[in-house]
N, C-alpha and C positions, 0 to 999 in steps of 0.2 A: 303691212304698208300703211302709212298714215294717209287718211282721207284728205283730198284736196279741197281747198276752200272754194265756195261758189262766188264769193265777192271778196276782193282784197283792195283796201284803200292804202295807197303808198304815198307818204309824205304830202298829204293833201293840205293846201292852204287856199282859203277863199278870202279875197281882199276886196274891200269896198273903197271907192275913190271919194276923197273929200276935197275941199278946195286946196288944201296944202299937200296932201300925200295919200298914198294907199295904206289902209289900215287892215290888219288881219282879223276877220271874224272867226276864222278857223285857222289854226296855226300848227302846221306840220303834223297832222293826225295820221296815225297808222292803225289799221284794224283789219281783222279777217272775220268772215262769217262762213260757217260750214253748213252743208245741206242739213235741214231739219233742226238747226240750232235757233234758239230764241235768245237774242243778245239785247240786254238792257242798256240804254244810254241814259244816265242820270246826271242831274245838276240843276242849279237854280236857273231862273229866267236870265238870259244874257250870257249863258255858257257856250252858246254856239251849236246846240244840239240840232235845232231845226235847220239852220243854215247848212250844216254838214250833211244832213239827210237829204235836203233838197238838191244838193250838188250832185248826188248820185244820178238823178234824172235830169240834171242841168236845167232845173226849172227857172233859174234866174238868168239864163244865157242871153235872153233878149235885152237885158239891161247892160248898156255900155259902161256902167259904173261898177261892174263886177268883173273880177278876173280870177280864173282858176289856175292853180299850179299843182303839179304832182300827177298821180295816176289813180284811176278807179277801174280796176280790172274785174269785169263780169264775164265769167267763163273764158278767162284769159284775153278778152278784148278790152281795150282801153276806151271807156265810155266818153272820156273827155276829148278824145280826138276822133270819135266816130261821126260820120256824116249825119246831118239832121234827119234825112229820110230813113236811115237805119235806126236812129234813136226813137223815132215815132213807132217803130215796130216793137220796141221794148217797153216804152211807157204804157202803163195800164195793161200790159200783156204779160211779159215775163217778170217785170217789176212793177208792183202797184203800191199806191199810197192811200192810207186813211188819214185825212187831215184833222186838225184840232177842232175846227168849227164847221160841222156839216152844213149848217144853214147858209153860211157864207161861201162854202165850196160848191154846193149844188146850185144849179141854175134856177132862179125863182120864176122864170117865164116858160119853163118846159116841165111837163109831167115826168114823174118817175119813169114811166114806160119809155118815153122818148129818150131820156138820158141813158137808161140801161141798154136799150136795144141798139143805140148808136155804137156802144162799145163792141158788142158782138158782131154787128155788121162790118165794122172796121177791121177788127182783129181776127174774127172767125169766119168772115164771109157768109154769114147766115142770112136766110130770107127773113122777112119781117115776121112771119108766123113762127118760125123756128126761134128767133131771137126773143119773141114775146114769151113763148113757152119756157125757154131756158131761164129767162129773167124771173118768171113766176116761181120756178123751182128753187132757184137760189135764194129768193126772198123768203120762201117758206123755210128753208134750212136755217136762216138767221133768227127764226122764232117769231116772225111777224104773223099774227093770227089770221089776217085776211090779205094775203099777197095780191090777189086780183084787185081788190078795192084800193090797195096801196098804189098799184100801178097807175091808176087814173088820177091820183092825187098830185098836187103840187107840193114841194118840200115844206112851204110855210104852213100847210094844213096839217102837218104831222107833229107829234111831240118830239122833244129832244132825243129820247131813246129810240123812237122810230126813225128819225133822221139819221142817227148814227148807224142803225141797222142797214138802212138803204146805202149809206156810204160804204159800209163793210161789204154788202152784197155786190156793189159795183166793183170794188177792189178785188173780189174773189171770182168774178164772172169768168175770167180767162184762166183760172187756176194758176196763178203766178208762182214762180220759183222763189221769189223774195217778196215779202210784204213789209212795207215801211209803215209803222203805226205811230203817228206823231201825236202823243198825248190823247188817245182816242176816248178816254173816260173823263176828260176835263168837263166840269160843270154838270155831270150826271150824278143822280143820287146813288147811294151805295148799292142798292139792289140792282139797278140797271148796270152799274159798273161791273158787278160780278158776272152778270149775264154776258156782257161784251167780252170780258176776259175769257170766259168759258168758250165762247165762239172762236176766239183767236186760237186758244189751246187745242180745240177739237180740229180745226182746219190745219193747224200745224202738224198734227198727227195724221190726219186723213191724207194729206198731199205730200208729207215730208217737206213741207214748206218752211223756208227760213224766215225768221221774223226779226226786224230791227225795231225794238220797242222803246220809244222815247218817252220819258216821264220824269217828274220830279218827286214821285212818290216811292220811297224805298220799300214801303210795305207791299205795294203791288209787285215790285221787282222780286221780292223774296218768294212770292207764290207762283211766279210765271216764268222767270228767265233762267236760262242755263248758265249764262255768264254775264258779267257786268263791266261796263266801261264808265268811269266817273269823269265827267268833263267839267272844266272850270276855265272860263275866259278863253275859249277856243282851243284848249289843250286837253288831252286825256292824261289825267294825273295819277290814275290808278286803274288797274284792270286785273280781274281774276275770275275764277268760277264763283257763282253766287254764294255757295255755302262758305267759301273761303273769305269772301269780302265781309260777310256778316260775323264770322267767327274770329277773324283776325284782320280788322281794318288797319291799314298802315298810314295812309296820308291823313294829316290833320283835318283836311276838308271832308274826307270820307267819314271820319269819326264824328265830325260835327253834324253831318247829315243823319247819321244813324242815331245820335243822341237826341235829335229833334223828333224822332218817332214817338208818338204818344203811347204810354203803357198803362194798362188798367190798374196795375198794382201800385202806381205812383200816387202819393198823397195829393189830395185836392189842393192843399196849401202850398205844395211845391210847384214853383213855376217851371214850365216846359223850357228846357235849354234852347238857346238860339246861337247862331253863328253871328258874332258882332259885325257890324258894317254891312256894306252892300257890294255887289259885283261892280268893279270899276268900269268906267266908260271905255269903249274901244279906242278913243283918242287919248286915253290916259293909262295905258297898260304899263305896269311896273317893268323896270329894266331887268330885274332878276326873276325870281320865282313869282309867278302870277298871283299866288295866294299870299304873298308876304305881307300885304297891307292889312290882312285880317288874321294872320297867324300869330299866336302869342309866344311862339318859340322862335320867331324869325330873328336872325342876327344880321350883321352888316353884309355878309356874303350873300345871304338870301335876297337882300335888297338890290344887289348889284350884278349878280351872276345867275344865269338860268341853270337850274339843276339838271343833271343828266337823268335819263330813265334807266333804272336798274332792276334786275330780276332778283327779288328777295328770295324766291324759291320758284320751282318749276311752274310756269304759267302765271305767277303772281308778280306783276310789274308795278313799280311806283316811281313817281318823278318827285324826289325830295332829297335835299342835301343830307339829311340825317341818315338816310339809308345808303347814299353814295359813299359816305364816310365809313359806315360799318355794315356792310352787306351781310356779314355773318352774325350780326347782333339784332336780328329782326325783332320788332316789337318793343324795343327799349327806349322809346321816345319819352315816356313818362311825362307827357305834356298835359295841359289842363283839359284837352279834348278827349282824354282817354275814354274809350268806350266801356260803359258799365254793363258787363254781361250778366249781372245779377238781376237786371230788370226783367 
């Protein structure tokens, strides 16, 4: 019997209101997360990764300029229609988030102890002493050498790596079923990055905790994630198991991202490949394939008609006209983005 997903996003759109119309930052996204699975969401800035993840906990619902459409099913309950009092029982408890910038996410006027103990008092009904002891224990598990000293510190007194550890400890306090990690290693040095990724991997195993890992770094994805969803301009354009994405990337955008990974064996004189152009503005989304303005194989149909999502093989789906036309001829795009596996 196939295991049921713990979270399922069905036809999700997140729209922002402008002076003239509503524009989609997330456009009809579908995905499933299974217990214990680490799912990577990759794409450039402006692809809709963070907006999509924030919609899971309805972090923008206070803004009247945002509208949600579709369903987000957590343990078969639709989070988008759940009463606010019930959502508060899920936020930071059953589903937690590690934000990109811990210094901006943590309160500058409260100590680490105050912020961490508040979580446990709210969700676990612990006494002040119990909450303090548990907070110290979790801080120690994240690798902080002096958790008691850290507890009395303000976030701005800590280094970037220590701030990120505190953010991770707060996210793990209630042993969530799902952890949303929104580029948790951004702006950290390589050594600290590896330590943070190790922590996430260990807690994933310890709690059988599902992880939604958002990043633009394909190298990190290859070492951490079980499956990958590639996002571009609000849509998932390709999805598959991690090893399949790296061995047989289908979408031109995925191939472009993989070609941009630095390789030690590449000559210093050879320039690192890039994907030409930039992600279009949400107010200027192409009528057809969202990637057509940057794809060297785009034809007139690509520019005027949105491609369907096709399953090239079991579990490997791609949104591209080339594969809609020839589902049985997987990998024969022969375009200029072709992934060089010899590197």
